[in-house]
C-alpha positions as CSV (number, residue, x, y, z in Angstrom):
1,M,-16.8,-4.8,-24.5
2,E,-13.9,-3.3,-22.5
3,N,-15.0,0.3,-23.3
4,E,-18.4,-0.4,-21.7
5,K,-16.7,-0.9,-18.3
6,R,-14.8,2.4,-18.4
7,I,-15.6,4.9,-15.7
8,K,-16.7,8.3,-16.9
9,Y,-15.3,11.4,-15.3
10,T,-16.3,15.0,-14.9
11,T,-14.4,18.1,-14.0
12,V,-14.6,19.7,-10.5
13,S,-13.0,23.1,-10.0
14,I,-10.9,23.9,-7.0
15,P,-8.8,26.9,-6.2
16,I,-5.3,26.7,-7.6
17,T,-3.8,27.4,-4.1
18,L,-5.6,24.3,-2.8
19,Y,-4.5,22.3,-5.9
20,N,-0.9,23.2,-5.2
21,R,-1.2,22.3,-1.5
22,I,-2.6,18.9,-2.4
23,K,0.0,18.4,-5.0
24,K,2.7,19.0,-2.4
25,L,0.9,16.8,0.1
26,I,0.8,13.8,-2.1
27,E,4.5,13.9,-3.1
28,N,6.1,10.5,-2.3
29,T,2.8,8.8,-1.7
30,G,1.0,6.2,-3.7
31,F,-1.2,8.9,-5.3
32,T,-0.2,9.7,-8.9
33,S,-2.3,12.8,-9.3
34,V,-4.3,15.4,-7.4
35,S,-7.4,14.1,-9.1
36,Q,-6.8,10.6,-7.8
37,Y,-6.3,11.9,-4.2
38,V,-9.3,14.2,-4.3
39,A,-11.5,11.3,-5.6
40,Y,-10.2,9.1,-2.8
41,V,-11.0,11.8,-0.1
42,L,-14.4,12.5,-1.5
43,R,-15.3,8.7,-1.6
44,E,-14.3,8.5,2.1
45,V,-16.4,11.5,3.1
46,V,-19.4,10.4,1.1
47,A,-19.2,6.9,2.5
48,A,-19.0,8.3,6.1
49,H,-22.1,10.4,5.5
50,E,-24.0,7.4,3.9
51,E,-23.1,5.2,6.9
52,E,-24.3,7.9,9.3
53,K,-27.6,8.1,7.5
54,Y,-28.3,4.4,8.1
55,E,-27.2,4.1,11.7
56,E,-29.7,2.9,14.2
57,P,-31.6,5.9,15.7
58,F,-31.8,4.3,19.1
59,T,-29.1,2.7,21.3
60,E,-29.8,-0.7,22.9
61,E,-30.3,1.2,26.2
62,D,-32.9,3.4,24.5
63,K,-34.7,0.4,23.2
64,Q,-34.8,-1.2,26.6
65,K,-36.2,1.9,28.2
66,I,-38.9,2.2,25.6
67,I,-39.9,-1.5,26.1
68,E,-40.0,-1.0,29.8
69,K,-42.2,2.1,29.5
70,L,-44.5,0.2,27.1
71,R,-44.6,-2.7,29.6
72,R,-45.5,-0.4,32.5
73,L,-48.3,1.2,30.4
74,G,-49.7,-2.2,29.6
75,Y,-49.0,-2.3,25.9
76,I,-46.6,-5.2,26.2
């Protein structure tokens, strides 16, 4: 049963110079590998894009202006 819950991984290639920069960047942090750090960063970026996708297209002020226009036109 435990094996069914394991996360599967794939390989993503990055330039060695970038790998080395990240390796140096994560020294003395809680990250134990470049892969762990890159996965963390990508999760954050993807989550931000997903949140952006579901944001309200109109502000509350926009909604009020639309309602007022519809009211003046007699639709409300």
